[in-house]
N, C-alpha and C positions, 0 to 999 in steps of 0.2 A: 327738350320740349316734351311735356306729358301729352297723353291723348286729349285731355281736357283743353290744354292750351292750343294744341293743333286744331281741334274742332272749333275753337273760338277765333281762329285766324280769319281775316276778312274773306268772304266768299266761299269758304270751305264747306260749310253746312249746305249752302244753296247748291253748289256744284255736285256734292255727293248725293244729295236728295234727288236732284234733277237727273243725274246719270243713272241712279238706281231705278227711278221710274221709267226712264227711257230705255233701259236694258231689260226690263221685265218681259216685254213681248218676245224677245229672243228665247228666254227661258220657258215661256208659256207655249211657244210655237211647237217645240219638240213633242209636247203632249197634245196640244189642242188640234193641230192639223190632222194627225192620225185619227183622233176621236171624232172630229167633225166629218171627215170623209167616210170613215167606217159607219158612222151613224146614218149617213145618207143611203147606205146599202151598197157601197162600192166594195169591190173585191179587195182581198189583202194585197194582191199584186199592185193594184192602182194606189192603194193606201201607202204602200212602201215607196212607190214611185213619187208620190207627192211629197212625202217626208224627205226623201233623198234629194229631190230637186231643190227643195228649200235649203237643205244643209249645204249642198255643193255650191249653190249660187251665193250663199252667204259667205262661205269660205273663199270663193273666187273673187267676190266683190270687195272684200275688206281691204286688201292692199291697194286696189285701184282707187278706192275712195280716200284711203290714207294719203296716197300721192297727191290727189286733188287738194286735200286740206293743206299739205305742205306747200302747194303752189299758190292757192288763192285764199287761204284762211279757213277758219272753222265755220263761221256763220253761214255763208252761202251753201256749203256742202250739207250742213246739218238741216238747214231750213228746207232745202229741196228734196233731200232723201226721205225725211220723215213722212210727208204726205204720200209719196210714191209707195213706200213700204206699207203704210196704212191702207192704201187702195188695194194692194195685193191681198192683204188679210180679209178685207171686206168682200172682195170677189169670191174668195174661197168660201167664206161664210154664207154668202147669198146663193152661190151656184156650186155646191160641193160635188154635184154629179156631172158637171160639164168637164169632160176630160181635157180637151185642148185649152179651154179658158182656165181651168184649174191649174194645169201644169205651168202655163204662162204666168198666172198670178203668183204661184209659189216661187217661180224664178225671180219675178220682180220683187216680191216681199223679201226674199233672201238677199238679192244683189243690192237692194236699196236699204238694207239695214243701216241706220245712221251710225257712223263710226264714233259714237259717243264715248266708247270705252277707250279707244286710242287717243281721242281728243283730251280726255281728262288726264291721262298719263303724260301727255305733252304739256299740260298746264301745271302739274305739280311743282316742277322746278321754279315756277314763277309765283307760286302761292306760299311756299314754305322755305325757310333757310336750307342751305345745302346739307347741313348737319342733321336735319330732320327729314330728309328726303326718303330715307329707307323706311322710317316709321309711317310716313304718308302712304307709301306703296303698300305697307302692311294693312293699313286701314282700307285701302282700295281693294286688296285681296279679300279681306273679311267681308266687305260689302258685296263683292262678287259672289261669294259663297251664299250669302243671305238671299241674293237674287234667285239662286237655283234651289233654295229651300222654299221661297215664297211663290215663285212662278207656278209650279204644279199645284200648290194649295189654292191659288187664285183660280186656276182652271177648274179644280174640283168644286169650288164654291159656285162658279158660273154654271157648271153642269147641273149642280143640285137645284139651282134656282130656275134656269131656263133650259138650255140645250148646249151641246158642244160648240155649235156655231156661235153661240153667245160669247164664248170665251175669246174667239177670234175677233169679234167686234170690240170687246173690251181691250184686247191687245192693240187694235187699230186706233183706239182712243188714247191709250197710255203712251204709246211711242211719241206722237207729236207733242203731248203734254210735257213729257220729260225733256224732250229736245228744246222746247220753247224756254223752259227754265234755264237750261245751260246756255243756249245760243244767245240769249238776251243779257246774260251776265257780263259785266265789264271785262274780266280777264279773257273770256272766250271771244268777245267782239274785237278786242284789241290785239289778240294773239296773232303774231306773224312769225313764220319760220325764219331761221337764220339763212344767210346766203348759201346756196347750194351749187356745186359744180354740176354741169349738165352730164348725165350719164344714164343710159337706159336701164341699168340694173338698180339704180337708186341705192337704198341701203345695203342691198345684197352684194355690192362690190367690196364690202368689208368681209374678208375671210373669217376673222374671229366671230363676227356676228352670225355668219352662216353656220358655223360649227355650233354655236350656242342654240340657234333656232332649230337645227336638225336634232340636237340632243333632246329638245323639248318634245319632239314627236314621240319619243319613248314614254314620256309621262302621259301624253294624250292617249297613247295606245293602252296603257294600263287602265285609265279611266273608262275607255271604250269597252274593255273586257269586263270590267266590273258591272257596267250597265246591263249587260246580257247575262253575266254569271249569276247575279242576284235573282234574276227571274227564274232561272233553273233551280237555284237553291230554295227559293220560296215555294216553288211547286213541289219540291221533294219533302219539305219540312213545314210544319205549321208555324208561320211567322206572323204575329199580330201586325196588321198593316201591310203585309206582303212586301214585295220588292220596293215600292216607293218609300216605305218606312226605313228600309235598309239604306237606300240611297240618301235619304234625309240625314241619317246618322253619319254617313260619309261626309256630307256637306258640313254638318255640325263640327265634326272633327277638324275639318279644314279651317273653319272659322275660329275655333279655339286655337289652332296652331298659328294662325295669322296674328291674332290678338296677343298671344303669348310671345311670339317672335318680336313684335313691336315693343314689348316691355323689357326685352333683354338688351344688354349692352354687350354685343358679340363683336370683338375686335378683329376677327379673322378676315382675310381677304375675301372679296365676293366670290371668286372662282373656287376657293376652298370651301366656302359655305355651300355652294351649289353641289359640289361633289358629296359632301357629308349629308346634305338633305336628300339627294338622290339615293344614297345608300340607305337612309332611313326609310324612304319609300319602298325600297326593295324588301326590307324587313317587314314593313307593314303589310304589303301585298303578299309576302311569303307566308304570313300567318294564315291566309286563306287555305293553304295546302293542308292545314291541320283538320279541315272540314269540321269546325266546331259546331256544337249544338246551338239552337237559337239564343239561349241565355248568354253564352260566351261569344256569340257572333256580335253582340253589341259593342264590347271593347275592340274587337277585331275591326269592325267597320269604322269606328272612330280612328283607329290606328291607320287605316288605309288613307284617310283624308288628312291626318294630322300634319304630314310633312309637305303636302302639295302646295298649300297657300304660302308657307314660308319660301318654298322653292320658287314660286312665281314672283314673290317679292324681290328675291335676289336677281331673278331674270330681268325684271323690270329695270332694276338699277343698272345692270350690266348693259342692257339694250340702250338705255339713255346715254351711256358712256361710249359704247362701241359704234353706234349709228353715225355715219358721216354727217357733217353739218347740213342742216336743211332737210333731213329725211326722218326725223324722229317719229312723226305720226305714222308714216308708212311702216317704219320698223316695228312700232308697237302693233300695228295692224297685222303684220306677218306672224306675230305670236298667235293671234286668234286663228289665222289660217292654218298654220302648221300644227297647232294643237288639235284643230278639227280634223286634219288629215290623219293624225295618229289615232284620234278617237274613232273615226269611221273604220280604219283598218283594224283596230283592236276589236270592235264589235263584230266585224265580219269574220275575223279569224277565230275568235272564241266560240262563235256560233257553230262553225264547222267542227271545232275540236269537241264541243259538247255532243254533237250528233254522232261523231265517228269514234271518239275515244272516251267519252263520259266526263262527268263533272269533276272527278278527281284530277284528271289531266288538265282540264280547263282552269283549275284553281292555280296552276303555276304560271299561266299566261301573263298575268299582270306584272308579276315580279320579273319575268324574262324580258318584257317590254321595257321596263325601267332600266334593267341591266344593260340592254342594248343602247339606251340613251346615255347611260353612264360611260360606256365604252367610247362612244362618239365624243363625249365631253372630255374624257381623259386624253384622247388622241389630239385634241386641240388645246389641251390645258396650257402649254407654254404661251400660246398666242393670246390667252385671256388675261395675261398679266397686265395690270393697270400701271400707268406711269406714276412716278412718285407723287405728283400733284394731279389727281384724276381730273380729266376734262369732263366734268359733270355738265349737264345741260346748262346753257347760259343763264346766269342770274338775271333778274328783271332789268330791262333797259329803262331808261327814263321815259316815263309815259306809257310803258308797255305792261309792266308787271304790277304797277301800283295804281290800278284803276280806281276811280272814285267809287265810293259806296253806292250800291244800287238803291 
């Protein structure tokens, strides 16, 4: 199936567009919350506390909401979390100087982030044939990178027209709008999880899945180091557009990688693909150690992103296979959480390295993070072998995956 045929499949454009709009607030919040709080005159300490509270609560809430979706379906969870998250953004925008209320609102906005990302990935096996599932995940990865390009641009436009608080109000409106598009679509309304065995660990009772998720922390660590490293780089050299422009190039590289990966017919086993793509990330991030000038930094930044989205595509496919029955949404949500853990750790570590050892030493941190993830993946490599007939997520059941046109 070509990209055109995939996008013309019933419900695909609607669900992609709705999830893209619904996920924009998450990409906007990382920039909008610090800008709004700082614009109100708050200290850098309180600004960091607000941003950190939002990030931590979003990471912690994701698997909890994913488990709820697996138990009661997508519609109820999406419809109730969207207004709660929007309320959190609105409180921060209207009362940016209120410390207690602001921190509580940031916690609510993060914890109530609609699990629209995990929901869409649970829907893909019921939207496209099994043979095209990997290409669908590649489209999903490309859309995700586009979100992280567009989110900061929307914030910049809001700041230019009104004030930083205006960006939060826009985020409060976009989240429910995107969720409404997805939650009212037939496949989302009718989606029900497979029967699941009761177990408090949920998908984490699968050892191979835990190995895969832990290895992904290394990739998140690399991205976290890059977010801080480019700020240092842009301050030391004249870079048009500064650090945001460099991060945008990274996202463009990831989007190119995702689209290119979806066009390839790569017959290797998914676990082998994951190893090779991680190795590619090590090379891409290793190029930063050359400390290139601004002109050569353009291809280097593209290279740092190029292998990430294809890696995530393979991870999505493996998670769908390795997750125990009835736990797919929570399993996909754990990807978000553990990637965020790695991202936060990478940002914290590279900041200390820049202060104490300089930018040259910091330039190695991203590659070392991915290398650590690769070691974890190789340690569990035998367990990631798929059966001869992979137990891909269930094909549409009668009346469940062939919803009537909306």
